[in-house]
VMD Tcl script that draws the C-alpha trace (Angstrom):
set ca {
  {-0.20 0.10 0.10}
  {1.45 3.39 -1.12}
  {1.07 6.47 0.99}
  {-1.14 9.59 0.06}
  {0.78 12.02 -1.72}
  {0.74 15.62 0.28}
  {-0.20 18.44 -2.14}
  {3.55 19.81 -2.59}
  {3.77 16.02 -3.85}
  {1.36 16.26 -6.40}
  {2.11 19.69 -8.06}
  {5.78 18.26 -8.37}
  {4.65 15.49 -10.15}
  {2.11 17.27 -12.01}
  {4.89 19.00 -13.55}
  {6.73 15.80 -13.96}
  {4.12 13.64 -16.00}
  {3.57 16.74 -18.33}
  {7.14 16.61 -19.15}
  {6.18 12.47 -20.41}
  {6.74 9.43 -19.62}
  {9.28 8.25 -21.50}
  {11.68 11.70 -20.41}
  {11.34 10.21 -17.00}
  {11.85 7.08 -17.51}
  {15.05 7.93 -19.77}
  {16.51 10.38 -17.59}
  {15.90 7.90 -14.49}
  {17.83 5.21 -16.27}
  {20.59 7.72 -17.13}
  {20.72 9.46 -13.62}
  {20.87 5.52 -12.12}
  {23.83 4.85 -14.89}
  {25.51 7.10 -14.15}
  {25.08 7.20 -10.29}
  {26.29 3.79 -10.51}
  {29.40 4.15 -12.74}
  {30.58 7.21 -10.57}
  {30.52 4.45 -7.16}
  {32.29 1.74 -9.50}
  {35.40 3.83 -10.43}
  {35.44 5.50 -7.18}
  {35.22 1.99 -5.18}
  {38.00 0.87 -7.68}
  {40.15 4.39 -6.71}
  {39.15 3.35 -2.82}
  {40.58 -0.24 -3.41}
  {43.48 0.78 -5.48}
  {42.26 -1.59 -8.49}
  {43.14 0.08 -11.54}
  {39.95 1.91 -12.74}
  {38.21 0.29 -15.74}
  {34.63 0.78 -17.00}
  {33.67 -3.12 -16.61}
  {31.34 -4.88 -19.87}
  {28.19 -4.93 -17.11}
  {28.27 -1.84 -16.57}
  {27.91 -0.89 -19.92}
  {25.34 -3.08 -21.15}
  {23.34 -4.19 -17.56}
  {23.53 -1.00 -15.58}
  {21.35 1.24 -17.91}
  {18.62 -1.96 -18.66}
  {18.35 -1.66 -14.70}
  {17.84 1.97 -14.60}
  {15.22 2.03 -17.50}
  {13.28 -1.13 -15.76}
  {13.59 1.45 -12.01}
  {12.70 4.52 -14.19}
  {9.51 2.49 -15.43}
  {9.12 0.96 -11.67}
  {9.17 4.77 -10.32}
  {6.98 5.98 -12.94}
  {4.25 3.40 -12.11}
  {4.07 3.93 -8.07}
  {4.28 7.81 -8.38}
  {1.44 7.77 -10.95}
  {-0.50 5.05 -8.99}
  {0.07 7.08 -5.89}
  {-1.12 10.62 -8.10}
  {-4.10 8.71 -9.65}
  {-5.16 7.67 -6.14}
  {-5.23 11.52 -4.76}
  {-7.04 12.69 -7.52}
  {-9.79 9.42 -7.12}
  {-9.88 10.22 -3.10}
  {-10.36 13.66 -3.72}
  {-13.02 13.11 -5.94}
  {-14.52 10.86 -4.06}
  {-13.87 13.20 -0.91}
  {-15.36 16.47 -3.00}
  {-18.80 14.38 -3.99}
  {-19.24 13.40 -0.35}
  {-19.03 17.09 0.98}
  {-21.39 17.92 -2.19}
  {-23.92 15.09 -0.88}
  {-23.59 16.57 2.53}
  {-24.62 19.74 1.42}
}
mol new
graphics top color blue
foreach p $ca { graphics top sphere $p radius 0.5 }
foreach p [lrange $ca 0 end-1] q [lrange $ca 1 end] { graphics top cylinder $p $q radius 0.2 }
display resetview
C-alpha cells in the first residue's frame, strides 16, 4: 500500500508528468547509470584497483536504470491517480452532505 501524496508532491508530479513518461524514464535511467558508474570508479580507486569500466556496467546498468525508471513512474503515477480519485470521492461526499 502506498502512502497518500501531499499537495506539494502532487504539484511536483504534475510538472514531471507533463514532460512525459519517456522523458522521466530515460532521465531516471541516465541518472541511475551515471551514479552506478561513479560508484564503480570510486570503489576501484579506493581499493587501489585499476580504474576500468566493466562490460557489465556498460550493458546491464542502463537496462536496470530503465527498469527502475519504469517502476518509479508506475508507483508515482499510481499514487497520483489514487490522490485524484480520493479528492473526487471526498468532494462528492462533501457535495452530498450539503
